[in-house]
C-alpha positions, 0 to 999 in steps of 0.5 A: 765859130759860127753856130751850125744853122742845120741838123747835118752841121750839128752832127757833123761837129758832134762826130768831129768832137767825139773822134777828137776825145777818142783821139786824146784818150789815146795820145794823152791819157791824162790830158784826157782825164783832166778834161772829162773831170773839168767837164763834170765839174762845169756841168756840175756847178752849171746844174746848181740851183740859185741860192738866196744871197739877200733881201731888200724892201722898198717901194713901187711909186708908180703905176701903183704903190706899194712895197717891193721885195727884191730877192738877190740871189746867188746862181753859178750859172750866171756868167761873171763879168770878163772884167771889171769894165764889162756888163754885169750879167744877170738873170730875172724872174717875172715881177710876181704880186702877192696878196697876204692877209695883211698887205699887197706887195709885189716879189721879184728875183734877181740872180748874179754870179756869186763873185758879183755879190761878193763887194769888198765895201759897202760902196761897190754894193750900193752901187750894185743895188743902184743898177739893179733898181735901175734895171727893174724900173727899165724892164718893168716899167716902174718907178721906184723909191731909192730908198731901201733897207735890207730885210732881217730875213734872205728870201721873202717867199718860198725857196721853191717858188724862187727857183721856179721863178729863176728857172722858169725865166731867162737862162744864161748861156754857159761860160767856160773857160776851156778851148779845144780845136777849132773852138768845138767843146761840150759847151758849145755842143750843149749851147747849139742843141738848146737854142732852137728850142727857146728864145728867151734872152738873159740880159746883161746889166752895164755898169754906167747907170746912165746908159738906158739900153741893156745888152743881151746874150743868147740863152740855153734850154734848161738841161734839168730833168724834173724832180721825182720826190715823195711826200715823207711821213711827218708829224704836227704838234702845238704847244700851248701854255697853262692857259691853252695860248699857243707857244710854238709849232713842232714839226717832226718830218721822217727822212729815212733816206737822208745821211746829212743834214746838207741834203735838206733844203727848208724854207719857211715863211709866216704860214708854210713851211717847205722841206725838200731833199731833191729826188727823194723828199718834198713836204709843204704845209699850211701852217694852222698859226702864224709863226716867227720864221726868223726865231725858227730852228731846226735839227736833224737826228742823224740816227733816226733820221728825223727833222725837228722844226721849232717854229715859235708863235709870236 
């Protein structure tokens, strides 16, 4: 079905859709209920944020030699391949250069559908990584070392930075299996409403490594609303030994509106920490000492509504 080219065409299709839903609700209430439940579930998955999966460390050889961290992320918004022989959809953020206190390096975020990252064996995962490297080389005009290692952490940089990187870049088109009369679905309406306002494209990575061209699909506008969050009350203390040497940083964050630790999103790097509870709280702090993020622990006291983060100082 061709996409409507004029607002009048779009309004006509929307009117047809609602008439069809009214008819369905009267003639087949159970089918209507199942359809609406499926649409709500699809929308929930579509709006879920990307999640870190693993981080690869390699080197840019040309034009300027430096370390490169590739954050491979899971994102349900990215469509899964329709078959094993089809190209693999991906969403990529910009190549970012970071100047740390000790080094200069670059970060890029690449998101795949979660099923793509569930490789059954190492050979399949190696193949996916090889495709990812080739995509980065072609799209960003770089020459990479294809020697790499998997970092001990799953994400380089903060969780907020990664989400902004992917959400601000090409946004995948919706991919649903539900079909309605004349292929008119809520998915199509959302897709067509957004396509007039954005011109980015999500890139499809072909499984044939020797093929240089990358296929494109349409993108849609982001349906996400800005989060409204407040800064929670917190207390930061530095524990020291008998010689006054710093041992660890303890951060207590008061989250009275949080009922479960599953609501919290925690991101820690060597020199900062971010605590997020979507639409409720957000706290970002620069740490007074460098910490060992891999040895950091966090516990949530449900009764008191307090999150305690303990960060050892190396």
